[in-house]
C-alpha positions in Angstrom: -15.2 12.3 -51.0 -18.7 13.0 -51.8 -18.0 16.5 -53.6 -15.3 14.6 -55.9 -18.2 12.1 -56.5 -20.3 14.7 -57.2 -18.1 16.5 -59.8 -17.3 13.2 -61.5 -20.7 12.4 -61.7 -21.4 15.8 -63.1 -18.9 15.4 -65.8 -20.0 12.3 -66.9 -23.4 13.2 -67.2 -22.6 16.4 -69.2 -20.3 14.4 -71.6 -23.2 12.1 -72.1 -24.8 14.8 -74.0 -22.2 15.0 -76.9 -24.4 13.8 -79.5 -26.7 16.8 -78.8 -23.9 19.4 -78.9 -23.8 21.0 -82.1 -27.7 21.4 -82.3 -27.6 23.1 -79.0 -23.8 25.2 -79.2 -25.2 28.2 -77.5 -27.6 26.6 -75.2 -26.2 26.6 -71.6 -26.2 22.7 -70.1 -28.4 23.2 -67.0 -27.7 20.7 -63.8 -30.5 20.9 -60.8 -28.8 21.3 -57.5 -31.3 20.0 -54.7 -29.9 20.9 -51.7 -31.5 21.8 -48.2 -29.9 25.2 -47.6 -32.2 26.1 -44.7 -33.7 24.0 -41.8 -32.1 21.1 -40.1 -29.8 19.6 -42.9 -28.6 23.2 -44.0 -25.0 22.3 -42.4 -24.7 19.0 -44.4 -26.1 20.3 -47.6 -25.0 23.9 -48.0 -21.2 23.0 -48.6 -22.3 20.3 -51.4 -24.2 23.2 -53.1 -20.8 25.1 -52.8 -18.9 22.7 -54.2 -21.2 21.8 -56.9 -21.1 25.6 -57.9 -17.2 25.7 -57.7 -17.1 22.6 -60.2 -19.5 24.6 -62.7 -17.5 27.7 -62.2 -14.0 25.8 -62.9 -15.7 24.0 -65.9 -17.0 27.4 -67.5 -13.6 29.0 -67.0 -11.9 26.1 -68.8 -14.4 27.0 -71.8 -17.3 25.0 -70.7 -18.6 21.7 -71.8 -18.3 21.0 -75.3 -18.3 24.6 -76.0 -21.4 25.3 -73.8 -21.5 27.0 -70.2 -22.7 25.0 -67.5 -25.6 26.5 -65.4 -26.7 25.2 -61.8 -30.1 25.8 -61.1 -30.4 25.3 -57.4 -33.6 25.5 -55.3 -33.8 25.3 -51.4 -35.4 22.0 -50.2 -35.9 23.7 -46.8 -35.5 20.3 -45.2 -39.3 19.5 -46.2 -40.3 16.9 -48.4 -43.1 18.6 -50.0 -40.6 21.2 -50.9 -38.3 19.2 -52.3 -40.8 17.4 -54.6 -42.2 20.4 -55.5 -38.5 22.1 -56.4 -37.7 18.6 -58.3 -40.7 19.0 -60.5 -40.0 22.8 -61.1 -36.3 21.8 -62.2 -37.6 19.1 -64.6 -40.7 21.0 -66.0 -39.8 24.6 -65.8 -36.1 24.9 -65.8 -35.4 21.8 -68.2 -32.5 20.4 -66.2 -30.5 17.5 -67.9 -29.6 15.9 -64.3 -30.1 16.7 -60.8 -27.6 16.0 -58.2 -27.4 17.0 -54.3 -29.0 16.0 -51.1 -25.8 15.0 -49.4 -27.9 14.1 -46.3 -29.7 11.4 -48.0 
């Protein structure tokens, strides 16, 4: 159920970018994946990241969104608040993601 909701949210967020599609036609749509793939919560979060990657792969195989590929920027939160905060900051400020999903254990 969470995977379906995550995929649906991903699609909705990307479609909200429609007005900007012509100016950035060749640029990938970057979406952050904030998951704890190591540490105590990895058994919960790792499958969520796999689902996010699968959704992006299927979208890209179908031609992308608005003619643009979807790129997942995933950074391990390491089941640590400091690491998660740093990772989210990096996704926003360095990778310029348009949305962040994840942390199935929250």
